[in-house]
N, C-alpha and C positions, 0 to 999 in steps of 0.2 A: 699715726700721729706721734710726734716725738715730744719728749719732756722738755719744757723750756729751760730747766736747770742744766740739762746736759748739752743743750745747743747754745748756751750763753756765750761760750768762748769759741764758737765756730763762725767762720765767715765763708761766703761763697765767692769764688774767683772765677773769672771767665778767661779762657784761652781762645785765641782766634782759631786754632786748629782742632780743639777738643771741646767736649761738652763741659758744663759747669762742674767744678770739683769743690769738695769741702776741705778746707785746711784748718788745722787746729792752731789757734794762736794763744800764746800764754799771756795772762794779764800783766805779768811783770817780767822784765828781762832779767835773766840770772846775772849775778855779779861775776866778775872775772875769776875769782877764786873757784866758784862752782863750775864755771865753764872749763877750766883746766882739769877738773876731776873727771869729767865725762869724756872718755877717750873712745874713739872708734875701735872696732875689732882689730884693724891693722895696726893702729897706734898702740893698743894694749899689748899685742903680741911682741912688738918691738921694744917695749919698756918692761924691764924686769922689776920685781918688787923692791929690790935694793936701790934701783935707780929712781924710784918715785920719791919725791920729797915727803917727809914725815907728815906735814900738815895735809897732804892729799890722801893719805891712806885712811880707809874707813875705820871707825872706832872698834868694830867687831873683829878686826884682823890683828892677830898677834903672831909675828914671825917666829917667835921662840916657843910657841905652844907645842908644836910637834916634838921638839927636842925635850921639853919639860915632861910631856906625857910619856915619851919613851923612857926617860930616866926613872919616872915614877913606876913604870911597869917592871923595869929591871930590878928595882928595889923590892917590889912586891914578890917577884918570883925568886929572889935570893939565889940566883944562879942555877936554879933547878931547870931540868929539861922536861918537857911534857909531850905526849903524843898529840895533843890538841888543846885548844882553848875552847871551852864549851859555852854556848850562849842559848838562851831561851828561843825557840823557834817563832814565838809570837811577838815578843817585844824586843828581842835581841839583847837583853840584859846579860851581862857576864855572870856565869854560874860557877865556873871552875877554871883555874889556870894550871892545875897540876893533876893530870889524870893518866890512866893507862887504857889503851884500846883493848877491847875484848879479842882474845886469840882466834875465836871462831866466827863470831857474829860481827858483821860490818855495822858501823854506826851505833855500837854499844860501848860504853866506857864505864870505868869504875874509878872512884876517888874517895879519899878520906877527908880532904879539906875543901870546903865549898864556901861560896858567898852568895847572898841573895836567894837562899833556898829556905823553904819551910817544910819541916817534917810533920805530917798529919798523923799523930799518934792515936787520934780518936777513931781512925778508920783503917785498922790493920787488915792486911790481905794475907791469905794463906799462900805459902810458897811450896816448893818441891819438898819431898820427904828428905830428911837429912839424917844420916846414920851417925850415931854417937860413938865416934872413935873406931878402933880396929878390933875391939873385943867382940866375941861371938856369943856372949851370955844372953840369957833371956831378958835380963834387965836393960840391956842396951838396944832395946827396940827403937826403931826409927821414930823420930818426932817431926812434926810439921814446923818448918821455919816460918817465923813471922816477918812479914815485909810491910813497911809503912810507906804510903805514897809521899813523894817529894814534889812540892809545887814551887813554881817561880815566885819569889817574894814580891815581884812587881805586878805581874798580871794574873797570878794564881793558876797558870796552866800546869798540868801535871807533866813532869819532865823525867821521872824515874821513880825508884824505890830505895828505901833505906833498910838494911838488914840488921839482924841481932848482933852481928860482929862490928857494927858501926861503920859499915862501908856503904857508900852511895853507889847505886847502879843507875846510870843514865841511859835511857833508851830513846827519849823523844827530845833530842837536842840538836843544835846547829853547831857542828865542829868547824873550827878554822885551824889552819896550820900554825904551829907554835914555833 
């Protein structure tokens, strides 16, 4: 049994060669301005964005947006080159635009300047033993390096660690070419 509200705008038509079919009918005929906006796939491919009149372009389309976004990114990077642009693997929020890839481990990066990251100083983790300089005296015994978890500022996913030298080490990130 069908809902009367959904079948209100439906009508049944009979063809001589086929069984009855249901056709959708619109309560109002669209005006001519709206009709010109709805192009078929073939028509849309043949008409470029520049050829479409301004009044027919959707409100959410900005032809200059890509160029403006690219210019903003160039200003943010200030001419620096990077091994990758790092994003959160869960929400794809940008975390770093200036980083170095680890020499030995693939998919590990280090950086000093980040965005959208939170350092959780309340939950320190112990790291590798770190020797204090090149001296061999008994006082220069090795000490444990403190590492702090780094989380995405948007979705709170853990993406790496922050060390005592104020360097971020990213291990759980999505890198894209820079």
